[in-house]
C-alpha positions as CSV (number, residue, x, y, z in Angstrom):
1,M,0.0,0.0,0.0
2,S,1.4,3.4,-0.9
3,D,1.4,6.2,1.7
4,R,-1.4,7.9,-0.1
5,R,-3.6,4.8,-0.1
6,K,-3.4,4.6,3.7
7,V,-6.2,7.2,3.7
8,L,-8.6,4.3,2.9
9,D,-7.6,2.1,5.8
10,L,-10.7,2.7,7.9
11,F,-12.9,1.6,5.1
12,D,-10.8,-1.6,4.8
13,M,-10.9,-2.1,8.5
14,H,-14.7,-1.9,8.7
15,K,-15.3,-3.6,5.3
16,D,-17.8,-6.2,6.6
17,F,-19.7,-3.6,8.6
18,V,-19.9,-1.3,5.6
19,D,-20.8,-4.0,3.1
20,E,-23.7,-5.2,5.3
21,K,-25.0,-1.7,6.0
22,V,-24.8,-0.6,2.4
23,A,-26.4,-3.7,1.0
24,Y,-29.3,-3.7,3.5
25,G,-29.9,0.0,3.4
26,I,-30.0,0.3,-0.4
27,E,-32.3,-2.8,-0.8
28,H,-34.7,-1.7,1.9
29,Y,-34.7,2.1,1.6
30,R,-34.0,2.9,-2.1
31,K,-36.1,0.2,-3.7
32,G,-39.8,-0.8,-3.7
33,D,-42.2,-3.4,-5.1
34,A,-44.5,-2.4,-8.0
35,R,-47.3,-4.1,-9.8
36,I,-48.5,-3.4,-13.4
37,T,-52.0,-4.7,-14.3
38,V,-52.8,-4.7,-18.0
39,L,-56.5,-4.5,-19.0
40,D,-58.3,-4.1,-22.3
41,S,-60.7,-1.3,-23.1
42,E,-63.5,-3.2,-21.6
43,G,-61.7,-3.7,-18.3
44,K,-60.8,-7.4,-18.9
45,I,-57.5,-8.7,-17.8
46,I,-54.8,-9.4,-20.4
47,P,-52.5,-12.3,-19.5
48,D,-49.2,-13.0,-21.3
49,A,-48.7,-9.3,-22.1
50,R,-45.0,-8.6,-22.5
51,I,-43.7,-5.6,-20.6
52,K,-40.3,-3.8,-20.6
53,V,-39.6,-1.4,-17.8
54,K,-36.5,0.9,-17.9
55,Q,-35.6,3.3,-15.2
56,K,-35.0,6.9,-16.5
57,S,-34.1,8.8,-13.3
58,H,-33.9,8.5,-9.5
59,E,-36.3,9.8,-6.9
60,F,-33.1,10.4,-4.9
61,R,-31.3,13.6,-5.9
62,F,-27.8,13.5,-7.1
63,G,-26.4,16.9,-8.0
64,A,-23.6,19.5,-8.1
65,N,-23.4,23.3,-8.1
66,I,-23.9,24.8,-11.5
67,F,-21.8,27.9,-10.9
68,M,-19.7,27.4,-14.1
69,L,-22.7,27.4,-16.5
70,D,-21.5,29.3,-19.6
71,E,-18.6,30.7,-17.5
72,M,-15.6,29.1,-19.1
73,E,-13.2,30.5,-21.6
74,S,-14.4,28.7,-24.7
75,D,-17.6,27.5,-26.3
76,E,-16.1,24.0,-26.5
77,K,-15.5,23.8,-22.7
78,N,-18.9,25.3,-21.9
79,E,-20.6,22.7,-24.0
80,A,-18.6,19.9,-22.4
81,Y,-19.5,21.2,-19.0
82,K,-23.2,21.2,-19.8
83,K,-23.0,17.7,-21.4
84,Y,-21.3,16.1,-18.4
85,F,-23.6,17.9,-16.0
86,A,-26.8,16.8,-17.7
87,D,-25.5,13.3,-18.3
88,L,-25.0,12.6,-14.5
89,F,-27.1,14.8,-12.3
90,N,-30.8,15.4,-11.6
91,M,-30.2,18.3,-9.2
92,A,-28.3,21.6,-9.4
93,T,-27.4,24.1,-6.7
94,L,-28.1,27.7,-8.0
95,P,-26.1,30.7,-6.8
96,F,-28.5,33.0,-4.9
97,Y,-25.6,34.7,-3.0
98,W,-27.1,38.1,-2.2
99,D,-23.9,40.2,-2.9
100,T,-23.7,39.0,-6.5
101,L,-27.4,38.5,-7.1
102,E,-28.1,42.2,-6.2
103,P,-24.7,44.0,-6.2
104,E,-26.6,47.3,-6.6
105,R,-29.7,47.8,-4.5
106,G,-32.9,47.3,-6.4
107,K,-31.2,45.9,-9.5
108,P,-31.2,42.1,-9.1
109,R,-29.5,39.8,-11.7
110,Y,-32.3,37.4,-12.4
111,S,-32.7,37.6,-16.2
112,K,-30.5,35.8,-18.7
113,D,-29.1,39.1,-20.1
114,S,-27.9,40.3,-16.7
115,L,-24.3,41.6,-16.2
116,K,-22.0,38.6,-16.0
117,I,-20.2,37.9,-12.7
118,Y,-17.7,35.1,-12.5
119,R,-19.1,31.8,-11.0
120,R,-22.5,33.4,-10.6
121,P,-24.6,32.7,-13.7
122,A,-27.9,34.5,-13.9
123,I,-30.7,32.5,-12.2
124,D,-33.0,32.5,-15.2
125,L,-30.2,30.9,-17.3
126,C,-29.8,28.2,-14.7
127,I,-33.5,27.6,-14.5
128,E,-33.7,27.3,-18.3
129,F,-30.9,24.7,-18.3
130,C,-32.5,22.7,-15.5
131,E,-35.9,22.7,-17.2
132,K,-34.4,21.6,-20.5
133,H,-32.7,18.6,-18.9
134,G,-35.2,17.5,-16.2
135,I,-32.9,18.7,-13.4
136,E,-34.3,19.9,-10.1
137,P,-32.9,23.3,-9.1
138,R,-31.9,24.0,-5.5
139,E,-31.5,27.4,-3.9
140,H,-28.3,28.4,-2.1
141,A,-28.4,30.4,0.2
142,L,-31.1,32.8,1.3
143,A,-29.6,34.2,4.5
144,Y,-25.8,33.7,4.2
145,D,-24.6,36.8,6.0
146,N,-21.0,36.4,4.8
147,F,-22.3,37.1,1.3
148,F,-24.7,39.9,2.0
149,P,-24.2,42.9,-0.3
150,K,-21.9,45.8,0.7
151,W,-24.7,48.3,0.6
152,L,-26.1,46.6,3.8
153,Y,-22.8,46.6,5.8
154,N,-23.5,49.8,7.7
155,A,-27.3,49.4,7.8
156,S,-29.4,49.1,10.9
157,V,-30.8,45.7,12.0
158,D,-34.3,46.9,11.1
159,E,-33.1,47.9,7.6
160,V,-31.4,44.6,7.0
161,K,-34.6,42.8,8.0
162,R,-36.7,45.0,5.7
163,E,-34.4,44.3,2.7
164,F,-34.2,40.6,3.5
165,E,-38.0,40.4,3.5
166,R,-38.1,42.2,0.2
167,R,-35.5,39.7,-1.1
168,C,-37.7,36.8,0.0
169,S,-40.8,38.3,-1.6
170,E,-39.0,38.8,-5.0
171,I,-37.5,35.4,-5.0
172,S,-40.7,33.7,-4.0
173,E,-42.7,35.5,-6.7
174,R,-40.3,34.4,-9.4
175,Y,-39.1,31.0,-8.3
176,A,-41.2,29.4,-5.4
177,D,-43.0,27.2,-7.9
178,K,-39.8,26.2,-9.6
179,I,-37.4,25.4,-6.8
180,P,-38.6,22.9,-4.2
181,T,-35.7,23.3,-1.7
182,I,-34.9,26.7,-0.2
183,E,-31.7,26.8,1.8
184,V,-32.4,29.4,4.4
185,T,-29.3,29.8,6.6
186,N,-25.7,28.6,5.9
187,E,-22.5,28.5,7.9
188,M,-23.4,30.3,11.1
189,E,-20.0,30.2,12.6
190,W,-18.2,33.2,11.1
191,R,-16.4,35.2,13.7
192,S,-17.8,38.5,12.6
193,G,-20.8,39.2,10.3
194,R,-21.0,41.5,7.4
195,T,-24.1,43.1,8.9
196,K,-25.3,44.1,12.3
197,F,-28.2,41.7,12.1
198,Y,-25.8,38.7,12.1
199,D,-25.0,39.2,15.8
200,E,-28.7,39.3,16.8
201,P,-29.8,36.3,19.0
202,D,-32.9,35.7,16.8
203,Y,-31.0,35.7,13.5
204,V,-31.7,32.0,12.6
205,E,-35.2,31.9,14.1
206,W,-36.3,35.1,12.4
207,C,-34.8,34.1,9.0
208,F,-36.7,30.8,9.0
209,K,-40.0,32.4,10.1
210,T,-39.7,35.0,7.4
211,A,-38.8,32.3,4.8
212,E,-41.8,30.3,5.9
213,K,-44.0,33.3,5.3
214,Y,-42.9,33.6,1.7
215,F,-42.2,29.9,0.9
216,P,-45.0,28.1,2.7
217,N,-45.0,25.2,0.3
218,N,-41.2,24.8,-0.1
219,K,-38.9,22.6,1.9
220,L,-36.8,24.9,4.1
221,G,-33.3,23.7,4.8
222,I,-30.5,24.6,7.2
223,N,-26.9,24.1,6.2
224,E,-23.6,23.9,8.0
225,H,-19.9,23.3,7.3
226,S,-18.2,20.0,7.5
227,A,-16.5,20.3,10.9
228,L,-19.8,21.0,12.6
229,A,-21.7,18.4,10.7
230,W,-19.3,15.5,11.0
231,G,-16.4,16.5,13.2
232,D,-17.9,17.1,16.6
233,C,-18.5,14.5,19.3
234,C,-21.6,13.0,17.9
235,R,-23.8,13.9,20.8
236,A,-27.0,15.9,21.3
237,T,-24.8,18.6,22.9
238,D,-22.8,19.1,19.6
239,K,-23.0,22.7,18.5
240,Y,-24.9,22.2,15.2
241,Y,-27.3,19.8,16.8
242,A,-27.9,22.1,19.7
243,Y,-28.6,25.2,17.6
244,I,-31.0,23.3,15.3
245,E,-32.9,22.0,18.4
246,A,-32.9,25.5,20.0
247,N,-34.4,27.2,16.9
248,M,-36.9,24.4,16.3
249,L,-38.1,24.8,19.9
250,K,-38.5,28.6,19.2
251,G,-40.7,27.8,16.3
252,A,-38.4,27.8,13.3
253,R,-39.7,25.5,10.6
254,I,-36.6,23.6,9.7
255,D,-37.6,20.9,7.1
256,A,-34.2,19.5,6.1
257,I,-30.8,19.3,7.6
258,G,-27.8,20.1,5.4
259,M,-24.4,18.6,6.1
260,Q,-21.5,19.8,4.0
261,F,-18.6,17.3,3.3
262,H,-15.5,19.2,2.1
263,L,-12.2,17.4,2.5
264,F,-10.2,20.7,2.5
265,N,-6.9,19.4,3.7
266,R,-3.3,19.8,2.7
267,L,-1.9,16.6,1.2
268,E,0.7,16.2,3.9
269,N,-2.1,16.5,6.5
270,E,-4.7,14.3,4.7
271,Y,-4.3,11.2,6.7
272,A,-4.5,12.7,10.2
273,A,-7.2,15.2,9.2
274,T,-9.6,12.6,7.8
275,R,-9.7,10.0,10.6
276,R,-13.2,11.0,11.6
277,M,-14.7,12.0,8.2
278,L,-13.4,8.9,6.4
279,N,-14.5,6.5,9.2
280,P,-17.6,4.7,8.0
281,K,-18.8,4.0,11.6
282,E,-18.5,7.7,12.4
283,L,-20.4,8.6,9.3
284,Y,-23.4,6.4,10.1
285,A,-23.3,7.6,13.8
286,H,-23.6,11.2,12.8
287,M,-26.4,10.5,10.3
288,D,-28.2,8.5,13.0
289,L,-27.8,11.4,15.4
290,Y,-29.2,14.0,13.1
291,S,-32.0,11.7,12.1
292,N,-33.4,12.1,15.7
293,F,-35.1,15.3,14.4
294,G,-37.2,13.3,12.0
295,K,-36.1,15.5,9.1
296,P,-34.4,14.4,5.9
297,L,-30.7,14.9,5.6
298,Q,-29.1,16.5,2.6
299,I,-25.4,16.1,1.9
300,T,-25.1,19.6,0.4
301,E,-21.6,20.2,-0.6
302,V,-19.1,17.4,-1.4
303,T,-15.4,17.8,-2.2
304,V,-13.1,14.8,-2.5
305,P,-9.6,15.9,-3.6
306,A,-7.4,14.0,-6.0
307,Y,-4.4,16.4,-5.3
308,S,-3.1,15.9,-8.9
309,W,-3.9,14.4,-12.2
310,E,-1.7,11.4,-11.6
311,E,-3.4,8.0,-12.1
312,E,-3.1,6.8,-8.5
313,D,-4.4,10.1,-7.1
314,E,-7.4,10.1,-9.4
315,E,-8.1,6.5,-8.6
316,I,-8.0,7.1,-4.9
317,Q,-10.4,10.0,-5.3
318,A,-12.7,7.7,-7.2
319,E,-12.6,5.0,-4.5
320,I,-13.3,7.5,-1.8
321,A,-16.2,9.0,-3.7
322,E,-17.7,5.6,-4.4
323,K,-17.5,4.5,-0.8
324,L,-19.0,7.8,0.5
325,Y,-21.9,7.8,-2.0
326,S,-22.7,4.2,-1.2
327,I,-22.8,5.0,2.5
328,W,-25.0,8.1,2.1
329,F,-27.3,6.4,-0.4
330,S,-27.9,3.5,2.0
331,H,-29.0,5.7,4.9
332,P,-32.8,6.0,5.2
333,N,-32.8,9.7,6.1
334,V,-30.5,11.0,3.3
335,E,-32.4,12.4,0.3
336,Q,-29.8,14.4,-1.6
337,I,-26.0,14.2,-2.4
338,V,-24.7,17.4,-4.0
339,Y,-21.1,17.4,-5.2
340,W,-19.6,20.9,-5.2
341,N,-17.4,21.9,-8.1
342,L,-17.8,19.7,-11.1
343,V,-14.6,20.8,-12.8
344,D,-11.1,21.4,-11.6
345,G,-9.4,24.8,-11.5
346,Y,-12.1,27.3,-11.4
347,A,-12.7,27.9,-7.7
348,H,-10.8,28.5,-4.5
349,C,-7.8,26.3,-3.8
350,W,-8.8,26.4,-0.1
351,D,-5.1,26.3,0.7
352,P,-3.5,29.3,2.4
353,D,-0.2,28.7,0.7
354,L,-1.6,28.7,-2.8
355,E,-2.9,31.6,-4.7
356,K,-6.7,32.0,-5.0
357,I,-7.6,30.8,-8.4
358,R,-9.9,32.8,-10.6
359,A,-10.6,32.1,-14.3
360,T,-10.5,35.1,-16.7
361,Q,-11.6,34.9,-20.3
362,G,-8.7,33.6,-22.4
363,N,-6.2,33.8,-19.5
364,M,-6.0,30.6,-17.6
365,T,-3.5,27.8,-17.8
366,A,-3.5,24.5,-16.0
367,G,-0.8,24.0,-13.3
368,E,0.2,22.2,-10.1
369,N,-1.5,24.8,-7.9
370,Y,-5.1,24.2,-9.0
371,Y,-7.1,22.4,-6.5
372,H,-8.1,18.9,-7.9
373,G,-11.4,18.5,-6.2
374,G,-13.6,18.3,-9.3
375,L,-15.0,15.3,-11.1
376,L,-13.8,16.7,-14.4
377,R,-10.2,17.8,-15.1
378,F,-9.5,21.4,-16.1
379,D,-9.8,20.4,-19.8
380,T,-13.3,19.1,-18.9
381,T,-12.4,15.4,-19.5
382,P,-14.0,13.1,-17.0
383,K,-12.0,11.7,-14.1
384,P,-12.4,8.2,-12.7
385,A,-14.5,9.6,-9.9
386,Y,-17.0,11.0,-12.5
387,N,-17.2,7.6,-14.2
388,R,-17.5,5.7,-10.9
389,I,-20.4,7.8,-9.7
390,K,-22.1,7.5,-13.0
391,E,-21.6,3.7,-12.9
392,L,-23.3,3.6,-9.5
393,I,-26.3,5.8,-10.4
394,Q,-27.0,4.6,-13.9
395,K,-25.9,0.9,-13.8
396,K,-25.5,-0.5,-10.3
397,W,-28.4,1.4,-8.8
398,H,-30.6,1.0,-11.9
399,T,-33.6,-1.2,-12.8
400,E,-34.5,-2.7,-16.1
401,E,-36.8,-5.7,-16.4
402,D,-38.6,-7.8,-19.0
403,L,-41.9,-9.0,-17.5
404,V,-45.0,-11.1,-18.6
405,T,-48.4,-10.6,-17.0
406,D,-49.9,-13.7,-15.2
407,E,-53.3,-15.1,-15.5
408,K,-54.7,-12.2,-13.5
409,G,-53.1,-9.6,-15.8
410,N,-50.4,-8.7,-13.2
411,A,-46.7,-8.3,-13.5
412,D,-44.6,-7.6,-10.4
413,F,-41.1,-6.2,-10.1
414,R,-38.9,-4.6,-7.5
415,G,-36.9,-1.6,-8.5
416,F,-35.2,1.6,-7.5
417,Y,-37.5,4.5,-6.8
418,G,-37.7,6.9,-9.7
419,D,-39.3,7.5,-13.1
420,Y,-39.7,4.7,-15.7
421,D,-40.4,4.2,-19.3
422,V,-42.7,1.2,-19.9
423,E,-43.4,-0.6,-23.1
424,I,-46.4,-3.0,-23.2
425,I,-47.0,-5.4,-26.1
426,A,-50.2,-7.6,-26.3
427,N,-53.0,-8.5,-28.7
428,G,-51.0,-7.0,-31.6
429,K,-50.8,-3.6,-29.9
430,T,-47.9,-1.7,-28.4
431,L,-48.3,1.0,-25.7
432,D,-45.6,3.3,-24.3
433,K,-46.2,4.7,-20.9
434,K,-44.3,6.6,-18.2
435,I,-44.7,5.5,-14.6
436,K,-43.3,6.5,-11.2
437,L,-42.1,4.1,-8.6
438,S,-42.3,6.2,-5.4
439,S,-41.3,5.6,-1.8
440,K,-44.5,7.5,-0.9
441,A,-47.0,5.5,-2.9
442,D,-48.4,1.9,-3.2
443,N,-47.0,1.6,-6.8
444,N,-49.9,-0.4,-8.2
445,V,-50.4,0.8,-11.8
446,K,-53.3,-0.2,-14.1
447,V,-52.8,0.2,-17.8
448,I,-55.6,0.1,-20.4
449,L,-54.3,-1.3,-23.7
């Protein structure tokens, strides 16, 4: 084993535990039984009808942020980015950072023809892409004080609240029916806020109650950084757990719990720094702890570094990603996994000794200092991690069946929850139909041929 591969040792040590948990969890929580009954136009059963069922997408959400949509330095790379995004994901995190969504008071950047800001594509452009490819958009983040606009820095608490309420009203009017998940607060552990409101004791409570007012039918999520979500003691006294509980007791409607998972560590510190976050028993324990709230868990921001484009480093990244996705997918309370930056080299290095990387039109070269945390290389070619995740979602966790109805006109199958294309052939007729296998339904479908 190379020194670098030692980072996988806890997965190897607990292999039997992980294999059993993953196999049981996926079979029991991600799949369900379905029955298709075929009838003729008079309601009579049709035995011996041939049925092909093919899964088209998952009920579970797999995504990434979409911050580089039409943001790269060539049309070729932009098209590759869009292709690989749409080929893999059914969810996209959209950049609702207030400082770049409304850099000038009263002039928000919603429309496609808005002024371009790097890594902050206009929301309507993102929505259009999502609708074209059947991708569910996800809002990030409504009340993230570290990214509040500069024109609020010296404002009074009351003024910040008024402007935030206006922001909620505008976003709700344009997007509430298009974006199911609204991430309300994010990363509440900054030492100092951008605005006076951030230091108020009712910040989280007030933001959630205001969001509930404008997004009554949306899922309201809370989100927190990796160290709080996974690195604490795994007790009800943990900081993140305690502040969720406190705000829920004060009446905040928190519908989903976001848990970031960024492995932002220097290579020389990787092994020591990941003993908790790459320990499968710790991962299950933390998910079990936060499941006590009875709310779904969302793995909101994932970064697994490769550290280079060398074959071994990329393969280790792929192995870690595969193991993590399998663990998260197997847990009954997890409903989303959102990778963060799809492509290398266009975001922060998250390393104090390396320069902060920013792409500029026609002025970016690949180099050793780019953080290798994406699923695509800087040239937009897919890495093993991309292919490994795609293999999981579209092959290993995928259902296709050839069925024949019995003497009662029924055909039963067990499959992953999601949307299916169904072809039925009987009595010289062929019918194509779309059905949904849902974790929230009885999944008995009657088809009239």
